[in-house]
N, C-alpha and C positions, 0 to 999 in steps of 0.2 A: 554559493549560498544566495538564497533569495533575500531581498530586502523589502521592507514594508514600512511606510511612514504611518505613525499613529498619532492622532491628536488626543492628548490625555486631559481629562477634566481637572479642574483646579485641585491641587493637593495630592493628586495621585502619584505624581513624580516623586514627591517627598516620601510617600508611603512605600513606593517601590525601592527607593534608595535605602530607606531604613531596613526593609526586609532583606535587601541584598547584603547590606553590612552585617546584619544578624546571621545570615547564612554563609557569610564569608565568600561571596561571589560578586561578579559584576552585575550592574543593573540589567544588561542584556541577558546574561545567564539566568537571572531571576525571572525575567519576563518569559524567556523560552521555557524554563522549568514550569511556570504556571500554565503556559499554553499546552505543554506536553501532558500535564496532569488533566487538563480539561478536554484536550483533543488528542488522545493517544493514537499512535499509528495502528492501523488495522493488523490483526494477528492472523496469520495463515492457519487454517485448519488442515494440518498435514494429513491427518487420517482421511479427511474428505478428498484431498488431492490424490492420495494413493488409490482410494476407492474409485474415483473418476477415471484415473489412468488405467486401472485394471478393467473397468467396464468398457472403456473405449477400445482397448486392444482385444477384448474377448467377444464383443458383440459382433454379429454378422450384419445387423440391420444398419444400413448406411445412414438413414435419417436419424436413427437413435445416436449413432456416432457423432453426427453433426450437432445434435442437441447437447450431448455430453461435452464435446469440445467447446461449445459456446459457453457452457457453465464453467468449465475449467478456465477459460479466458476471462470470464467475468470476475472470477475470484482473483486471478493474477492482476487484472486491471484495478481492482479495489486496492490492492497492495502497492502497485506501481503503475500509474496510468500511462506512462511513456515507455514502459518496459516491453520486452519482446512477447510475442504470443505463441501459442502452440497450434500446430496443424497436424493433420493425419494424412499419411501417404496411402496410396492405393492398396498397399499390403498391410494396412492397419498399424503401421509404426508411427509413433508420435515423433514430431520434429519441432525444433524451435524456429519460428519465423520471425527473425529480427529485422526484416526488410524495412519496416515502418518505424522501428525504434531509433533513437539517437537524434 
């Protein structure tokens, strides 16, 4: 888990503590809940991912495939910047390229 030190303005710690007690959770959980509400994780558009994968495997235009794979990888990177990426083989098959992840 990542850690991040935050300097709070006067009185904010007490407000967080009161909110945490009212919500029956720790101050840390209260802060994380507030941050999750303000900065939700990106949601994958599964329909768009399927559409891209179908287009990649069905098109014969190599430059179009490269463009589509780049879009697919952009979507994956928005969801998980350090995760694996997708590549395409010479016979138009998609594969996972996890050589740079981890």
